[in-house]
Backbone as CSV, one residue per row, in Angstrom:
resi,resn,N_x,N_y,N_z,CA_x,CA_y,CA_z,C_x,C_y,C_z
1,UNK,-24.715,-33.179,-38.370,-25.057,-32.831,-37.005,-23.854,-33.025,-36.075
2,UNK,-23.205,-34.177,-36.183,-22.047,-34.443,-35.340,-20.932,-33.437,-35.609
3,UNK,-20.780,-33.061,-36.874,-19.742,-32.087,-37.226,-20.026,-30.740,-36.566
4,UNK,-21.306,-30.342,-36.497,-21.660,-29.085,-35.848,-21.349,-29.135,-34.357
5,UNK,-21.595,-30.288,-33.739,-21.314,-30.429,-32.310,-19.813,-30.355,-32.057
6,UNK,-19.028,-31.050,-32.867,-17.581,-31.090,-32.656,-16.906,-29.775,-33.028
7,UNK,-17.533,-28.980,-33.884,-16.961,-27.687,-34.273,-17.588,-26.528,-33.507
8,UNK,-18.248,-26.824,-32.417,-18.891,-25.772,-31.631,-17.835,-24.911,-30.935
9,UNK,-18.193,-23.687,-30.616,-17.240,-22.820,-29.898,-16.761,-23.426,-28.578
10,UNK,-17.635,-24.160,-27.873,-17.214,-24.778,-26.610,-16.057,-25.729,-26.828
11,UNK,-16.169,-26.607,-27.801,-15.080,-27.535,-28.083,-13.833,-26.782,-28.522
12,UNK,-14.017,-25.780,-29.345,-12.897,-25.017,-29.879,-12.125,-24.314,-28.767
13,UNK,-12.814,-23.497,-27.978,-12.131,-22.711,-26.954,-11.583,-23.577,-25.824
14,UNK,-12.385,-24.538,-25.366,-11.929,-25.393,-24.275,-10.764,-26.276,-24.726
15,UNK,-10.815,-26.765,-25.946,-9.715,-27.578,-26.466,-8.418,-26.799,-26.567
16,UNK,-8.516,-25.569,-27.071,-7.316,-24.732,-27.156,-6.829,-24.337,-25.766
17,UNK,-7.743,-24.133,-24.834,-7.356,-23.817,-23.454,-6.617,-24.972,-22.804
18,UNK,-7.102,-26.195,-23.037,-6.415,-27.376,-22.502,-5.026,-27.536,-23.122
19,UNK,-4.932,-27.300,-24.421,-3.628,-27.391,-25.087,-2.662,-26.346,-24.537
20,UNK,-3.167,-25.138,-24.273,-2.317,-24.083,-23.704,-1.861,-24.453,-22.298
21,UNK,-2.767,-25.015,-21.494,-2.397,-25.419,-20.130,-1.370,-26.549,-20.168
22,UNK,-1.515,-27.460,-21.118,-0.545,-28.551,-21.260,0.837,-28.002,-21.635
23,UNK,0.860,-27.070,-22.585,2.133,-26.458,-22.978,2.733,-25.676,-21.814
24,UNK,1.899,-24.967,-21.064,2.388,-24.206,-19.911,3.001,-25.138,-18.867
25,UNK,2.394,-26.304,-18.669,2.934,-27.294,-17.725,4.345,-27.711,-18.149
26,UNK,4.525,-27.957,-19.437,5.850,-28.349,-19.948,6.863,-27.223,-19.778
27,UNK,6.450,-25.994,-20.058,7.366,-24.848,-19.956,7.765,-24.606,-18.506
28,UNK,6.797,-24.652,-17.598,7.109,-24.455,-16.175,8.016,-25.570,-15.676
29,UNK,7.749,-26.800,-16.083,8.606,-27.927,-15.687,10.028,-27.739,-16.192
30,UNK,10.162,-27.233,-17.404,11.490,-26.964,-17.953,12.187,-25.855,-17.161
31,UNK,11.435,-24.828,-16.793,12.016,-23.749,-15.979,12.517,-24.284,-14.636
32,UNK,11.696,-25.123,-13.993,12.084,-25.697,-12.694,13.297,-26.600,-12.844
33,UNK,13.326,-27.392,-13.905,14.451,-28.308,-14.117,15.759,-27.550,-14.330
34,UNK,15.676,-26.323,-14.822,16.880,-25.543,-15.108,17.119,-24.419,-14.108
35,UNK,16.584,-24.564,-12.902,16.716,-23.516,-11.893,18.180,-23.245,-11.536
36,UNK,19.050,-24.223,-11.651,20.463,-24.042,-11.312,21.383,-24.044,-12.526
37,UNK,20.830,-23.881,-13.710,21.632,-23.852,-14.930,22.107,-22.425,-15.195
38,UNK,23.411,-22.206,-15.250,23.916,-20.851,-15.523,23.439,-20.341,-16.883
39,UNK,23.110,-19.066,-16.946,22.680,-18.363,-18.152,21.326,-18.833,-18.709
40,UNK,20.597,-19.639,-17.960,19.277,-20.075,-18.424,18.270,-18.945,-18.233
41,UNK,17.432,-18.733,-19.225,16.364,-17.733,-19.160,15.020,-18.442,-19.200
42,UNK,14.167,-18.107,-18.247,12.865,-18.764,-18.150,11.978,-18.388,-19.331
43,UNK,10.976,-19.220,-19.556,9.993,-18.983,-20.613,8.601,-18.959,-20.003
44,UNK,7.701,-18.299,-20.693,6.303,-18.231,-20.289,5.441,-18.585,-21.496
45,UNK,4.203,-18.982,-21.239,3.251,-19.275,-22.301,2.263,-18.122,-22.387
46,UNK,2.061,-17.625,-23.589,1.115,-16.547,-23.840,-0.086,-17.141,-24.570
47,UNK,-1.264,-17.080,-23.953,-2.467,-17.580,-24.616,-3.698,-16.738,-24.289
48,UNK,-3.951,-16.497,-23.021,-5.186,-15.849,-22.621,-5.335,-14.467,-23.247
49,UNK,-4.266,-13.698,-23.316,-4.349,-12.368,-23.925,-4.617,-12.469,-25.428
50,UNK,-4.047,-13.490,-26.083,-4.307,-13.693,-27.512,-5.757,-14.089,-27.756
51,UNK,-6.298,-14.934,-26.880,-7.688,-15.344,-26.998,-8.625,-14.160,-26.759
52,UNK,-8.310,-13.332,-25.761,-9.129,-12.146,-25.495,-9.120,-11.205,-26.696
53,UNK,-7.964,-11.060,-27.325,-7.867,-10.213,-28.513,-8.688,-10.806,-29.655
54,UNK,-8.636,-12.127,-29.821,-9.413,-12.798,-30.864,-10.909,-12.583,-30.658
55,UNK,-11.347,-12.623,-29.417,-12.763,-12.463,-29.098,-13.190,-11.003,-29.035
56,UNK,-12.239,-10.080,-29.206,-12.554,-8.660,-29.157,-12.831,-8.168,-27.760
57,UNK,-12.288,-8.859,-26.767,-12.544,-8.494,-25.380,-11.321,-7.873,-24.724
58,UNK,-10.295,-7.561,-25.480,-9.066,-7.048,-24.894,-9.154,-5.571,-24.542
59,UNK,-10.049,-4.827,-25.175,-10.144,-3.403,-24.864,-11.270,-3.076,-23.890
60,UNK,-12.097,-4.051,-23.585,-13.181,-3.853,-22.645,-14.369,-3.099,-23.211
61,UNK,-14.325,-2.692,-24.478,-15.397,-1.903,-25.083,-16.300,-2.733,-25.986
62,UNK,-15.799,-3.801,-26.534,-16.567,-4.579,-27.501,-17.616,-5.442,-26.805
63,UNK,-18.761,-5.538,-27.413,-19.810,-6.412,-26.916,-19.693,-7.762,-27.603
64,UNK,-19.941,-8.853,-26.888,-19.850,-10.156,-27.529,-20.977,-10.335,-28.552
65,UNK,-20.676,-11.013,-29.629,-21.634,-11.283,-30.689,-22.454,-12.507,-30.315
66,UNK,-23.784,-12.368,-30.366,-24.664,-13.483,-30.035,-25.744,-13.603,-31.099
67,UNK,-26.270,-14.799,-31.243,-27.389,-15.035,-32.144,-28.678,-14.815,-31.369
68,UNK,-29.560,-13.995,-31.896,-30.829,-13.733,-31.234,-31.993,-14.413,-31.938
69,UNK,-31.703,-15.043,-33.075,-32.747,-15.728,-33.831,-32.120,-16.915,-34.551
70,UNK,-32.876,-18.005,-34.696,-32.354,-19.213,-35.337,-31.942,-18.984,-36.779
71,UNK,-32.511,-18.007,-37.435,-32.205,-17.771,-38.843,-30.974,-16.890,-39.039
72,UNK,-30.427,-16.363,-37.958,-29.191,-15.585,-38.067,-28.024,-16.514,-38.373
73,UNK,-27.016,-15.969,-39.023,-25.829,-16.760,-39.315,-25.158,-17.187,-38.021
74,UNK,-24.628,-18.405,-37.971,-23.969,-18.853,-36.738,-22.697,-18.059,-36.461
75,UNK,-22.408,-17.914,-35.180,-21.190,-17.238,-34.756,-20.056,-18.244,-34.831
76,UNK,-19.082,-17.953,-35.651,-17.956,-18.874,-35.828,-16.695,-18.266,-35.229
77,UNK,-15.827,-19.103,-34.670,-14.545,-18.593,-34.178,-13.772,-17.953,-35.327
78,UNK,-13.119,-16.841,-35.063,-12.480,-16.098,-36.135,-11.021,-16.466,-36.361
79,UNK,-10.188,-16.284,-35.384,-8.760,-16.384,-35.626,-8.108,-17.692,-35.279
80,UNK,-8.485,-18.271,-34.199,-7.830,-19.498,-33.772,-6.515,-19.234,-33.073
81,UNK,-6.510,-18.339,-32.094,-5.290,-18.022,-31.351,-4.712,-19.291,-30.732
82,UNK,-3.432,-19.454,-30.876,-2.728,-20.612,-30.330,-1.713,-20.148,-29.291
83,UNK,-1.465,-21.000,-28.330,-0.491,-20.690,-27.289,0.910,-20.596,-27.890
84,UNK,1.653,-19.615,-27.433,3.035,-19.445,-27.885,3.958,-19.353,-26.671
85,UNK,5.211,-19.686,-26.895,6.216,-19.621,-25.833,7.025,-18.350,-26.015
86,UNK,7.158,-17.599,-24.926,7.942,-16.370,-24.947,9.040,-16.467,-23.897
87,UNK,10.292,-16.270,-24.326,11.421,-16.312,-23.403,11.605,-14.948,-22.760
88,UNK,11.806,-14.936,-21.450,12.029,-13.702,-20.708,13.523,-13.491,-20.527
89,UNK,14.114,-12.709,-21.412,15.550,-12.445,-21.310,15.831,-11.032,-20.785
90,UNK,14.816,-10.412,-20.202,14.981,-9.041,-19.727,15.441,-8.954,-18.277
91,UNK,15.310,-10.065,-17.548,15.668,-10.022,-16.129,16.779,-11.003,-15.816
92,UNK,17.452,-10.750,-14.694,18.455,-11.660,-14.163,18.277,-11.693,-12.658
93,UNK,18.105,-12.888,-12.117,17.857,-13.035,-10.680,19.155,-13.219,-9.890
94,UNK,20.156,-13.818,-10.536,21.369,-14.171,-9.793,22.607,-13.776,-10.596
95,UNK,23.772,-13.962,-9.990,25.025,-13.584,-10.648,25.360,-14.499,-11.822
96,UNK,24.759,-15.691,-11.894,25.040,-16.595,-13.014,24.100,-16.353,-14.201
97,UNK,23.375,-15.219,-14.203,22.460,-14.798,-15.260,21.219,-15.673,-15.402
98,UNK,20.932,-16.486,-14.427,19.704,-17.279,-14.430,18.582,-16.413,-13.858
99,UNK,17.399,-16.460,-14.461,16.296,-15.629,-13.959,15.095,-16.440,-13.471
100,UNK,15.306,-17.697,-13.099,14.228,-18.545,-12.600,14.097,-18.363,-11.091
101,UNK,12.898,-17.984,-10.654,12.581,-17.899,-9.232,11.734,-19.127,-8.907
102,UNK,12.269,-20.042,-8.127,11.606,-21.319,-7.868,10.255,-21.122,-7.186
103,UNK,10.131,-20.131,-6.319,8.854,-19.890,-5.640,7.773,-19.455,-6.630
104,UNK,8.124,-18.578,-7.533,7.170,-18.132,-8.555,6.786,-19.290,-9.470
105,UNK,7.755,-20.097,-9.847,7.476,-21.232,-10.738,6.574,-22.263,-10.068
106,UNK,6.797,-22.532,-8.789,5.954,-23.499,-8.080,4.521,-22.968,-7.926
107,UNK,4.377,-21.660,-7.678,3.046,-21.063,-7.603,2.362,-21.102,-8.977
108,UNK,3.124,-20.857,-10.021,2.577,-20.928,-11.381,2.149,-22.343,-11.728
109,UNK,2.905,-23.309,-11.258,2.571,-24.710,-11.492,1.234,-25.059,-10.830
110,UNK,1.039,-24.626,-9.595,-0.216,-24.887,-8.887,-1.382,-24.169,-9.569
111,UNK,-1.174,-22.929,-9.970,-2.211,-22.165,-10.666,-2.598,-22.827,-11.982
112,UNK,-1.606,-23.280,-12.717,-1.871,-23.935,-14.000,-2.627,-25.242,-13.807
113,UNK,-2.326,-25.968,-12.744,-3.041,-27.218,-12.477,-4.517,-26.943,-12.215
114,UNK,-4.810,-25.896,-11.456,-6.200,-25.505,-11.207,-6.894,-25.095,-12.502
115,UNK,-6.198,-24.340,-13.333,-6.728,-23.904,-14.626,-7.037,-25.110,-15.502
116,UNK,-6.114,-26.047,-15.581,-6.307,-27.246,-16.400,-7.496,-28.059,-15.891
117,UNK,-7.579,-28.250,-14.579,-8.685,-29.015,-14.008,-10.028,-28.339,-14.284
118,UNK,-10.073,-27.021,-14.198,-11.314,-26.298,-14.481,-11.728,-26.464,-15.936
119,UNK,-10.770,-26.369,-16.839,-11.068,-26.531,-18.268,-11.537,-27.955,-18.559
120,UNK,-10.875,-28.933,-17.977,-11.256,-30.332,-18.188,-12.650,-30.607,-17.619
121,UNK,-12.966,-30.016,-16.473,-14.292,-30.183,-15.872,-15.364,-29.562,-16.759
122,UNK,-15.090,-28.380,-17.285,-16.049,-27.721,-18.175,-16.288,-28.548,-19.437
123,UNK,-15.218,-29.035,-20.030,-15.347,-29.833,-21.249,-16.076,-31.137,-20.956
124,UNK,-15.764,-31.775,-19.845,-16.455,-33.000,-19.454,-17.936,-32.767,-19.209
125,UNK,-18.279,-31.644,-18.587,-19.681,-31.304,-18.361,-20.426,-31.069,-19.656
126,UNK,-19.764,-30.419,-20.604,-20.384,-30.168,-21.913,-20.651,-31.484,-22.632
127,UNK,-19.682,-32.374,-22.624,-19.847,-33.683,-23.271,-20.936,-34.485,-22.570
128,UNK,-20.990,-34.415,-21.260,-22.012,-35.131,-20.501,-23.408,-34.630,-20.859
129,UNK,-23.567,-33.318,-20.983,-24.855,-32.761,-21.380,-25.244,-33.225,-22.777
130,UNK,-24.288,-33.219,-23.688,-24.571,-33.699,-25.041,-24.992,-35.164,-25.022
131,UNK,-24.305,-35.978,-24.234,-24.631,-37.396,-24.155,-26.044,-37.581,-23.591
132,UNK,-26.396,-36.794,-22.572,-27.747,-36.873,-22.005,-28.809,-36.502,-23.021
133,UNK,-28.550,-35.477,-23.816,-29.511,-35.062,-24.843,-29.647,-36.147,-25.905
134,UNK,-28.537,-36.726,-26.324,-28.553,-37.743,-27.374,-29.250,-39.017,-26.905
135,UNK,-29.024,-39.397,-25.651,-29.568,-40.672,-25.160,-30.894,-40.519,-24.432
136,UNK,-31.433,-39.311,-24.292,-32.696,-39.155,-23.558,-33.823,-39.858,-24.294
137,UNK,-34.648,-40.526,-23.529,-35.777,-41.248,-24.101,-35.431,-42.648,-24.538
138,UNK,-34.188,-43.037,-24.444,-33.789,-44.402,-24.814,-33.655,-45.231,-23.552
139,UNK,-33.976,-46.526,-23.676,-33.864,-47.375,-22.503,-32.628,-48.207,-22.499
């Protein structure tokens, strides 16, 4: 029973989302730290598009798979998309070949913090609901 709870899609997707947000925080921090480094090329984290592709939601045509009866086979995560780092070497912002825009990086940092907090809140709410179900009726 505990294994089913810990291997649920909620834990899987939210856990990978938190890991991606953590990696994105590190990448953005590295970009900001190297804003004045000549020839430095910024990096980005790719995760959400990979997750959408894994879920079959990238083309907008696929319907999500759901269980309509208890006897149907459980819906299991298929691919396990993981966050990856992609270096952007296609642009140059300044004469020293650095392509970090501090304003964009600071906005990305704030956006990522909101994303991380939302994921952590969702995961905390899920765990809280599970705890309430497990402890209900006990004094």
